[in-house]
C-alpha positions, -999 to +999 in steps of 0.1 A: -201-557-465-191-530-488-226-529-504-242-524-470-218-495-463-226-479-496-263-483-487-257-466-454-239-438-471-268-433-496-293-432-467-272-406-449-270-385-480-307-387-486-315-377-450-290-348-452-307-336-485-341-335-467-327-315-439-310-290-463-343-286-483-361-279-450-336-252-441-339-237-475-377-237-472-376-220-438-351-194-451-374-186-481-404-181-458-385-161-432-371-139-460-406-132-472-416-124-436-387-100-431-394-084-465-431-079-454-419-064-421-396-039-438-424-029-462-448-025-433-423-004-414-417+018-444-455+022-448-460+031-412-430+056-413-443+073-444-479+074-431-470+090-397-447+115-414-475+125-438-498+130-408-472+151-390-470+175-420-508+180-418-509+180-380-508+217-373-537+223-397-559+206-370-583+191-395-584+157-378-603+140-407-580+152-434-550+143-414-563+108-406-571+101-442-536+113-452-521+088-427-543+060-439-538+066-476-500+070-476-497+039-454-519+018-477-501+030-508-468+017-495-480-018-483-474-048-504-507-064-496-539-052-513-572-048-495-605-049-513-613-038-548-630-005-543-615+030-543-594+043-514-599+048-486-633+035-475-636-002-487-647-027-461-617-049-460-594-020-453-617-007-426-620-042-410-582-044-408-581-013-386-612-022-366-595-053-353-563-035-343-554-027-307-526-008-292-512-001-257-506+036-259-481+055-238-494+082-214-506+114-232-517+096-264-554+095-272-570+074-300-578+094-331-615+104-333-635+093-363-656+121-377-693+118-385-686+118-422-661+089-418-686+069-398-711+076-426-686+061-450-684+028-431-658+035-404-680+021-376-677-005-349-646+011-334-643+014-296-653+049-287-657+059-323-619+063-325-589+047-342-572+026-315-540+021-335-536+057-347-532+081-318-517+115-310-507+138-282-505+176-285-473+174-307-467+137-317-485+111-338-483+073-332-492+047-358-493+010-351-498-009-383-523-038-380-507-072-383-498-081-419-501-118-428-477-135-452-485-169-466-457-194-464-444-215-493-430-244-474-440-237-439-472-256-442-453-288-440-443-278-405-478-265-397-471-228-402-493-215-431-486-178-426-463-154-408-475-123-390-456-090-390-462-056-373-447-021-373-448+009-351-439+045-360-438+079-342-434+114-356-430+145-334-436+180-347-408+203-334-400+240-337-377+248-367-363+278-349-355+284-313-388+282-294-423+284-307-445+313-318-438+346-300-467+359-280-474+388-304-503+387-328-514+403-361-549+406-374-563+393-407-555+416-436-521+427-423-501+435-453-464+432-461-444+460-445-441+477-412-467+469-386-471+486-352-481+464-323-495+495-307-500+532-317-500+562-295-506+598-303-474+618-302-452+588-306-427+583-334-439+575-370-452+552-383-466+543-348-480+577-340-516+571-348-545+572-323-542+552-291-549+516-301-555+504-266-539+471-272-503+460-276-510+427-294-496+404-267-511+370-260-519+354-227-506+318-230-501+292-203-470+271-200-473+234-206-437+225-198-410+218-223-377+201-214-359+213-245-367+250-238-363+246-200-399+256-191-419+241-163-457+235-162-479+263-151-516+258-159-527+287-137-542+319-150-515+333-173-501+367-166-469+387-167-447+358-155-457+336-185-456+365-209-419+373-201-410+336-206-430+334-239-413+365-252-378+352-244-383+316-254-415+315-275-446+295-265-435+261-253-462+241-271-476+239-306-503+262-318-526+248-346-548+264-373-586+262-373-616+278-390-633+306-371-663+297-350-678+332-345-705+348-366-708+384-380-704+405-360-677+384-345-683+369-311-652+360-290-670+347-260-658+314-247-693+302-242-715+279-262-706+296-295-677+272-297-684+242-320-674+210-302-655+195-331-632+226-335-625+239-300-591+232-285-581+261-262-547+270-250-555+264-213-538+233-199-544+208-172-523+181-156-537+146-157-533+120-130-505+103-149-486+137-151-494+143-187-502+179-196-530+184-221-556+209-231-583+216-206-607+214-235-604+179-249-626+181-281-609+169-302-586+150-280-556+150-304-534+177-319-522+211-308-542+240-294-561+261-319-572+293-300-551+317-280-562+341-253-559+378-260-564+405-233-567+441-242-563+450-205-532+430-200-505+451-183-475+439-202-449+466-202-425+452-176-429+416-188-423+425-225-393+445-216-378+417-195-384+391-223-369+413-250-340+430-234-337+428-196-349+440-163-326+438-133-355+436-110-374+409-128-378+375-111-382+347-137-409+321-129-417+287-143-383+281-159-354+258-149-330+287-152-334+323-162-334+326-200-314+351-219-338+378-230-346+374-267-324+402-281-294+395-259-283+365-279-260+380-306-233+405-300-237+439-317-232+476-313-243+508-329-279+514-338-310+492-334-325+494-368-326+531-377-334+543-342-309+552-314-310+527-285-297+543-253-276+525-227-306+524-204-342+516-211-366+530-185-337+532-160-327+495-164-293+488-176-292+459-201-264+436-193-254+422-227-249+435-262-281+435-282-285+422-317-286+454-337-285+440-372-312+456-394-332+434-418-314+446-449-281+433-437-295+398-442-302+404-479-284+382-504-257+398-525-266+416-557-252+387-577-275+362-560-306+384-565-327+384-597-313+413-618-347+430-619-347+433-581-312+447-576-323+484-580-349+479-553-335+451-531-298+456-533-281+465-500-266+497-514-300+507-528-315+504-493-287+517-471-284+548-494-321+556-492-332+586-472-357+563-453-343+528-451-374+514-434-395+526-463-370+513-488-370+479-472-408+478-472-407+486-510-383+458-515-406+433-497-437+443-516-419+443-549-405+408-543-439+396-532-455+408-564-427+392-585-430+359-565-467+357-573-458+358-610-428+335-607-431+309-579-395+297-586-381+332-578-353+327-552-358+341-518-343+374-507-323+366-476-292+347-467-296+317-443-281+338-416-315+353-410-325+321-393-299+327-366-311+362-357-332+364-326-351+392-342-365+368-369-395+350-355-430+339-364-462+351-348-499+340-350-523+358-373-560+358-363-590+353-386-605+385-372-598+420-385-606+434-350-596+428-315-623+416-290-627+434-257-611+423-225-600+387-221-612+367-251-602+338-274-590+341-310-588+313-335-556+311-355-557+316-393-519+311-399-485+323-389-466+353-402-428+356-404-417+389-389-385+407-381-385+429-349-375+463-363-378+490-336-390+493-301-396+521-276-402+516-238-417+539-212-428+566-236-455+579-213-477+587-242-450+605-262-418+595-279-387+609-261-355+602-279-334+613-250-350+587-228-360+558-250 
C-alpha cells in the first residue's frame, strides 16, 4: 500500500517536471520573440528618423536608401552575403511586404537606378511598406521570423514579429518659412527686399520692380490654425503667410531650367523633380500637391510674381491693418511683429505711432539684432572688439557694425568649425528671427513664375518702411 502511494507520488512528480520544462521552453521561445520584436522596432524607429532628416532634401532615392540602410544595420537578422543595399534576399524581403496605409500616404517610388540594381517586381514600381505624405514618413518593417528552440515539439517552428514607425517633420520655430525670398549669391549682411530711387540707404538704388514676396497656397494646418485654400493665391494668403509662415513644408531640389534660365511651368519641368506648391483636395479629404511626381515629400518650387500687389497684405501680416479681413484662418492671427512687448526704436529707424494712417494696436518687438549677442565673456576673445555689444552700440552706424561682426564671424567659423555661435538662445523667441527660401537663380523671372529652392537662409527683420510713394519720408513712415 505504501509502495503504491510512493509510486503515485513519483508519477505525479515526473508529470509536473514535464509541465515545468514545457513552460520553461515556451518562456525561452517567447523571450526570443519579444527580443526580436524590440530589435525590429528599434530598427524601424531609427530608419524612419534617418529618413525624416533627409526628407526636406527631396532626393527620394537617397532618402529611401538611408531608411533601408539604417533599418538593416539595426536588425538582428542578416540577409544575403553581398554588400548593402542591393542584395537579392534583402530586396525579396521588402517585395513581399504589404501595408494598409492611412489616407494621404503614398508608396515610396523606386527610381530607375534602383530598379536597375534589382529593385523590381514591386507593385507600381514603389515600396509598399515605406510610404510618405507631404510631411511624414511611415515604415512598416517586413515580418521578422525567429526560429524556436523548443516550440517545434508543439508544432511551432518559428515566431513572426513586426514593427511600425512614423516620423513627422515639424517646424522648429513658430510657423514655416516666411514668404520672402532671396536670390542665389546673396551674401551675409543687409539685404533689401526692394529698392527705390530716393528711398533711405541702403535700399535707395534703382527701382527693383519686385518686393521678393511669394505667392503660396494654404494647405491647412491645425497647429497654426490655417484652413485649406487651394485657389489662386493672392493677398489673403500672403497676409497669413507673413503672420504665421507657410503652413506646409518646402523642400530643396536641383534646378530644372537651362541657361538662360527658363521659369515657365511648361514641359521644361523634369517629371522626377517637379513638386509644385499648388495644392488639391482629394476625395478622402487629404490635401496634396496638384503635381504628384514624385508622390512623396514636401513641395520643391514656389510661385513668385513680380506683379503681385502686396503692400496691404504685407503690412497686415507684419504689423496690423484695422481694415484688414483675415481669410482662411480659424481666428485672426497676431501680426508677426506684435508678439513681444517693446518700445523705443525699431532697429535704428524711428517708427511712428501710425503707419500709412493705420494705428497698430499692440507694442511691437523693437529689439535690434545686436541685443541678442552673447556677452563678451562668452564670445571668443578675438571677436569681442568687433562683436561685443558695446563695440556695436557705440559705432556711428550700428547696422554697418553688425554686418562687419557677421562677416568676421563667418570667416572665423570657416577656419574653426567648433567656434561657438554669436547669439543667445533668446533670438529663437524673437518674431523678427525667421528663415526664408533662397532660389537657385540669380535673377527674378517675369510675371508669375516658379522658382526651385536651393536652401533656406536665416534672417532677422531689421527695418521697414511703408507707403513711401517712391521716396522715404521720415515724418510719415
